[in-house]
C-alpha atoms as a printed R data frame, in Angstrom:
    type eleno elety resid chain resno      x       y       z
1   ATOM     1    CA   UNK     A     1 42.977 -60.312 177.561
2   ATOM     2    CA   UNK     A     2 40.648 -59.580 180.496
3   ATOM     3    CA   UNK     A     3 37.713 -61.278 181.939
4   ATOM     4    CA   UNK     A     4 34.914 -58.794 182.451
5   ATOM     5    CA   UNK     A     5 31.649 -59.830 184.411
6   ATOM     6    CA   UNK     A     6 28.092 -58.248 184.254
7   ATOM     7    CA   UNK     A     7 25.282 -58.981 186.708
8   ATOM     8    CA   UNK     A     8 21.905 -59.233 184.894
9   ATOM     9    CA   UNK     A     9 18.265 -59.565 186.558
10  ATOM    10    CA   UNK     A    10 17.303 -62.818 187.874
11  ATOM    11    CA   UNK     A    11 20.652 -63.568 189.346
12  ATOM    12    CA   UNK     A    12 22.593 -64.144 186.281
13  ATOM    13    CA   UNK     A    13 26.231 -63.523 185.763
14  ATOM    14    CA   UNK     A    14 27.672 -62.994 182.293
15  ATOM    15    CA   UNK     A    15 31.375 -63.312 181.980
16  ATOM    16    CA   UNK     A    16 33.293 -62.398 178.727
17  ATOM    17    CA   UNK     A    17 36.944 -62.851 177.807
18  ATOM    18    CA   UNK     A    18 37.870 -59.796 175.969
19  ATOM    19    CA   UNK     A    19 40.662 -57.562 174.797
20  ATOM    20    CA   UNK     A    20 40.300 -53.992 175.577
21  ATOM    21    CA   UNK     A    21 41.731 -51.221 173.435
22  ATOM    22    CA   UNK     A    22 41.735 -47.465 174.459
23  ATOM    23    CA   UNK     A    23 40.991 -45.066 171.707
24  ATOM    24    CA   UNK     A    24 42.590 -41.507 171.371
25  ATOM    25    CA   UNK     A    25 39.032 -40.149 171.711
26  ATOM    26    CA   UNK     A    26 39.146 -41.250 175.398
27  ATOM    27    CA   UNK     A    27 36.664 -44.059 174.729
28  ATOM    28    CA   UNK     A    28 37.457 -47.837 174.661
29  ATOM    29    CA   UNK     A    29 36.551 -50.783 172.504
30  ATOM    30    CA   UNK     A    30 36.017 -54.251 173.582
31  ATOM    31    CA   UNK     A    31 36.686 -57.240 171.416
32  ATOM    32    CA   UNK     A    32 34.905 -60.235 172.892
33  ATOM    33    CA   UNK     A    33 36.596 -63.493 172.471
34  ATOM    34    CA   UNK     A    34 34.296 -65.901 174.579
35  ATOM    35    CA   UNK     A    35 31.260 -65.559 176.772
36  ATOM    36    CA   UNK     A    36 29.867 -67.639 179.711
37  ATOM    37    CA   UNK     A    37 26.507 -67.106 181.313
38  ATOM    38    CA   UNK     A    38 26.245 -68.334 184.842
39  ATOM    39    CA   UNK     A    39 23.394 -68.618 187.254
40  ATOM    40    CA   UNK     A    40 23.492 -67.451 190.796
41  ATOM    41    CA   UNK     A    41 21.019 -70.199 192.002
42  ATOM    42    CA   UNK     A    42 23.880 -72.712 192.966
43  ATOM    43    CA   UNK     A    43 25.653 -70.886 195.652
44  ATOM    44    CA   UNK     A    44 28.872 -72.857 195.250
45  ATOM    45    CA   UNK     A    45 29.704 -71.920 191.636
46  ATOM    46    CA   UNK     A    46 32.016 -69.059 192.417
47  ATOM    47    CA   UNK     A    47 34.864 -68.176 194.687
48  ATOM    48    CA   UNK     A    48 33.565 -65.379 197.061
49  ATOM    49    CA   UNK     A    49 31.709 -66.292 200.312
50  ATOM    50    CA   UNK     A    50 30.693 -69.691 199.069
51  ATOM    51    CA   UNK     A    51 29.148 -72.144 201.339
52  ATOM    52    CA   UNK     A    52 32.384 -74.111 201.749
53  ATOM    53    CA   UNK     A    53 34.067 -70.798 202.770
54  ATOM    54    CA   UNK     A    54 31.739 -70.270 205.691
55  ATOM    55    CA   UNK     A    55 31.079 -72.926 208.475
56  ATOM    56    CA   UNK     A    56 27.535 -73.207 209.560
57  ATOM    57    CA   UNK     A    57 27.722 -74.029 213.260
58  ATOM    58    CA   UNK     A    58 23.896 -75.144 213.253
59  ATOM    59    CA   UNK     A    59 23.411 -73.249 216.457
60  ATOM    60    CA   UNK     A    60 22.268 -70.017 214.791
61  ATOM    61    CA   UNK     A    61 25.802 -68.809 214.036
62  ATOM    62    CA   UNK     A    62 28.210 -69.052 211.092
63  ATOM    63    CA   UNK     A    63 31.917 -68.791 211.390
64  ATOM    64    CA   UNK     A    64 34.362 -67.404 208.933
65  ATOM    65    CA   UNK     A    65 37.573 -69.341 209.380
66  ATOM    66    CA   UNK     A    66 39.673 -66.808 207.285
67  ATOM    67    CA   UNK     A    67 38.662 -63.778 209.523
68  ATOM    68    CA   UNK     A    68 37.855 -65.694 212.806
69  ATOM    69    CA   UNK     A    69 34.475 -63.710 212.746
70  ATOM    70    CA   UNK     A    70 31.188 -65.409 214.085
71  ATOM    71    CA   UNK     A    71 28.046 -64.154 212.424
72  ATOM    72    CA   UNK     A    72 24.380 -64.478 213.339
73  ATOM    73    CA   UNK     A    73 22.904 -66.660 210.678
74  ATOM    74    CA   UNK     A    74 19.814 -64.498 210.682
75  ATOM    75    CA   UNK     A    75 19.354 -60.695 210.199
76  ATOM    76    CA   UNK     A    76 17.864 -58.884 213.121
77  ATOM    77    CA   UNK     A    77 14.042 -59.218 213.024
78  ATOM    78    CA   UNK     A    78 14.316 -62.786 211.810
79  ATOM    79    CA   UNK     A    79 14.086 -65.764 214.274
80  ATOM    80    CA   UNK     A    80 16.450 -68.717 214.050
81  ATOM    81    CA   UNK     A    81 14.898 -71.994 214.452
82  ATOM    82    CA   UNK     A    82 16.877 -75.154 215.503
83  ATOM    83    CA   UNK     A    83 14.193 -77.357 213.639
84  ATOM    84    CA   UNK     A    84 15.756 -77.175 210.019
85  ATOM    85    CA   UNK     A    85 18.404 -74.852 211.069
86  ATOM    86    CA   UNK     A    86 16.721 -71.934 209.412
87  ATOM    87    CA   UNK     A    87 15.603 -68.362 209.614
88  ATOM    88    CA   UNK     A    88 11.947 -67.422 209.613
89  ATOM    89    CA   UNK     A    89 10.627 -64.051 208.566
90  ATOM    90    CA   UNK     A    90 12.413 -61.752 206.205
91  ATOM    91    CA   UNK     A    91 13.852 -59.276 208.720
92  ATOM    92    CA   UNK     A    92 11.487 -56.444 207.889
93  ATOM    93    CA   UNK     A    93 11.085 -55.760 211.673
94  ATOM    94    CA   UNK     A    94 14.857 -55.588 212.075
95  ATOM    95    CA   UNK     A    95 15.100 -52.059 210.602
96  ATOM    96    CA   UNK     A    96 16.595 -49.468 212.745
97  ATOM    97    CA   UNK     A    97 18.330 -46.062 212.395
98  ATOM    98    CA   UNK     A    98 22.000 -46.245 213.338
99  ATOM    99    CA   UNK     A    99 21.735 -45.295 217.137
100 ATOM   100    CA   UNK     A   100 18.957 -47.745 217.473
101 ATOM   101    CA   UNK     A   101 21.001 -50.424 215.861
102 ATOM   102    CA   UNK     A   102 23.919 -49.799 218.223
103 ATOM   103    CA   UNK     A   103 21.439 -49.976 221.168
104 ATOM   104    CA   UNK     A   104 19.706 -53.166 219.815
105 ATOM   105    CA   UNK     A   105 23.151 -54.893 219.901
106 ATOM   106    CA   UNK     A   106 23.579 -54.034 223.503
107 ATOM   107    CA   UNK     A   107 19.972 -55.161 224.263
108 ATOM   108    CA   UNK     A   108 20.749 -58.442 222.527
109 ATOM   109    CA   UNK     A   109 23.641 -58.914 224.651
110 ATOM   110    CA   UNK     A   110 21.695 -58.254 227.709
111 ATOM   111    CA   UNK     A   111 19.235 -60.969 226.674
112 ATOM   112    CA   UNK     A   112 16.384 -58.265 226.398
113 ATOM   113    CA   UNK     A   113 15.920 -58.475 222.497
114 ATOM   114    CA   UNK     A   114 16.454 -60.957 219.781
115 ATOM   115    CA   UNK     A   115 18.591 -64.129 220.213
116 ATOM   116    CA   UNK     A   116 22.038 -64.026 221.758
117 ATOM   117    CA   UNK     A   117 22.883 -67.609 221.635
118 ATOM   118    CA   UNK     A   118 24.467 -67.413 225.206
119 ATOM   119    CA   UNK     A   119 26.970 -64.664 223.881
120 ATOM   120    CA   UNK     A   120 27.194 -61.195 225.276
121 ATOM   121    CA   UNK     A   121 29.619 -59.562 222.663
122 ATOM   122    CA   UNK     A   122 27.505 -59.056 219.625
123 ATOM   123    CA   UNK     A   123 28.142 -55.906 217.752
124 ATOM   124    CA   UNK     A   124 27.716 -54.071 214.522
125 ATOM   125    CA   UNK     A   125 30.259 -55.133 212.012
126 ATOM   126    CA   UNK     A   126 32.834 -52.567 210.573
127 ATOM   127    CA   UNK     A   127 32.710 -51.922 206.918
128 ATOM   128    CA   UNK     A   128 35.475 -54.349 205.959
129 ATOM   129    CA   UNK     A   129 33.854 -57.210 207.986
130 ATOM   130    CA   UNK     A   130 30.390 -56.796 206.444
131 ATOM   131    CA   UNK     A   131 32.118 -56.527 202.949
132 ATOM   132    CA   UNK     A   132 33.827 -59.926 203.581
133 ATOM   133    CA   UNK     A   133 30.542 -61.743 203.525
134 ATOM   134    CA   UNK     A   134 29.183 -60.023 200.355
135 ATOM   135    CA   UNK     A   135 28.801 -62.535 197.460
136 ATOM   136    CA   UNK     A   136 29.799 -60.361 194.488
137 ATOM   137    CA   UNK     A   137 28.428 -62.597 191.833
138 ATOM   138    CA   UNK     A   138 24.828 -62.366 193.251
139 ATOM   139    CA   UNK     A   139 22.360 -59.768 192.812
140 ATOM   140    CA   UNK     A   140 19.470 -58.973 195.140
141 ATOM   141    CA   UNK     A   141 20.689 -60.129 197.563
142 ATOM   142    CA   UNK     A   142 24.356 -60.026 197.151
143 ATOM   143    CA   UNK     A   143 24.928 -62.450 199.862
144 ATOM   144    CA   UNK     A   144 25.149 -66.119 200.150
145 ATOM   145    CA   UNK     A   145 21.534 -67.134 200.475
146 ATOM   146    CA   UNK     A   146 22.210 -70.682 201.608
147 ATOM   147    CA   UNK     A   147 24.295 -69.626 204.550
148 ATOM   148    CA   UNK     A   148 22.362 -66.415 205.335
149 ATOM   149    CA   UNK     A   149 18.625 -67.272 204.207
150 ATOM   150    CA   UNK     A   150 16.186 -64.745 203.446
151 ATOM   151    CA   UNK     A   151 18.490 -61.654 203.835
152 ATOM   152    CA   UNK     A   152 17.010 -58.306 202.822
153 ATOM   153    CA   UNK     A   153 18.217 -56.798 199.455
154 ATOM   154    CA   UNK     A   154 18.733 -53.533 201.094
155 ATOM   155    CA   UNK     A   155 21.135 -51.590 203.211
156 ATOM   156    CA   UNK     A   156 22.832 -52.933 206.356
157 ATOM   157    CA   UNK     A   157 24.436 -50.766 209.112
158 ATOM   158    CA   UNK     A   158 28.163 -50.935 209.982
159 ATOM   159    CA   UNK     A   159 30.000 -49.368 212.806
160 ATOM   160    CA   UNK     A   160 32.349 -47.555 210.592
161 ATOM   161    CA   UNK     A   161 32.147 -43.679 210.700
162 ATOM   162    CA   UNK     A   162 32.407 -41.805 207.424
163 ATOM   163    CA   UNK     A   163 35.521 -39.664 207.971
164 ATOM   164    CA   UNK     A   164 34.341 -36.481 206.050
165 ATOM   165    CA   UNK     A   165 31.022 -36.168 208.043
166 ATOM   166    CA   UNK     A   166 30.206 -37.226 211.664
167 ATOM   167    CA   UNK     A   167 26.593 -37.306 210.547
168 ATOM   168    CA   UNK     A   168 27.185 -40.261 208.155
169 ATOM   169    CA   UNK     A   169 28.093 -43.963 208.760
170 ATOM   170    CA   UNK     A   170 29.298 -46.657 206.113
171 ATOM   171    CA   UNK     A   171 26.636 -49.120 205.219
172 ATOM   172    CA   UNK     A   172 26.400 -52.054 202.703
173 ATOM   173    CA   UNK     A   173 23.719 -52.379 200.077
174 ATOM   174    CA   UNK     A   174 22.939 -56.127 199.830
175 ATOM   175    CA   UNK     A   175 21.148 -55.510 196.623
176 ATOM   176    CA   UNK     A   176 24.373 -54.870 194.738
177 ATOM   177    CA   UNK     A   177 27.011 -55.563 197.304
178 ATOM   178    CA   UNK     A   178 28.370 -52.012 197.299
179 ATOM   179    CA   UNK     A   179 29.270 -49.781 200.196
180 ATOM   180    CA   UNK     A   180 28.103 -46.214 200.643
181 ATOM   181    CA   UNK     A   181 27.701 -43.474 203.442
182 ATOM   182    CA   UNK     A   182 24.392 -42.480 204.607
183 ATOM   183    CA   UNK     A   183 22.959 -40.193 207.451
184 ATOM   184    CA   UNK     A   184 22.520 -42.002 210.713
185 ATOM   185    CA   UNK     A   185 18.770 -41.365 211.004
186 ATOM   186    CA   UNK     A   186 17.863 -43.513 207.972
187 ATOM   187    CA   UNK     A   187 16.210 -46.974 208.597
188 ATOM   188    CA   UNK     A   188 18.737 -49.829 207.686
189 ATOM   189    CA   UNK     A   189 18.839 -53.643 208.484
190 ATOM   190    CA   UNK     A   190 21.418 -55.174 210.886
191 ATOM   191    CA   UNK     A   191 23.365 -58.304 210.884
192 ATOM   192    CA   UNK     A   192 25.330 -58.651 214.064
193 ATOM   193    CA   UNK     A   193 28.827 -60.207 214.451
194 ATOM   194    CA   UNK     A   194 31.261 -61.272 217.183
195 ATOM   195    CA   UNK     A   195 35.030 -61.838 217.218
196 ATOM   196    CA   UNK     A   196 35.919 -65.389 217.463
197 ATOM   197    CA   UNK     A   197 37.899 -67.048 220.378
């Protein structure tokens, strides 16, 4: 028996308990034993990147105790507000090509752009780091919207180069939660991270 899950529009996850048989033709048959439809509206229903997995420091940052990483609560282009511990805006203005995104992180550290929360070591995450906060059961955005409010359902840059081509860099699509490589001159969103102490 296997549990197979599908994400449908409107943030609904359908999981089925099924036996899978492979046919000589190369196709397979699925015999569904039970089905369960779950909503993504409650961020704590599932096991990946749930609200209890991440610590909201209520200072504009989020700590992941498993990785030790400290994330900015807001995407670049959003503004964190201590009143209500929330992110205002939707991050539309925080869209950069890859080189601009790298420069932006340096400008944040220098206090010239965005919010640095008195830290000077913000950077682009690598592909594994950004993938660690993807909420696989959610769709559009595939991230915990309680912890990271108003995140764009779009591509976010990483610092990870794509080995087959120096013109490409890995990014994560927060609409579906998947990673892909794209050319560096495309416009993508940014969520900065720093290593914990």
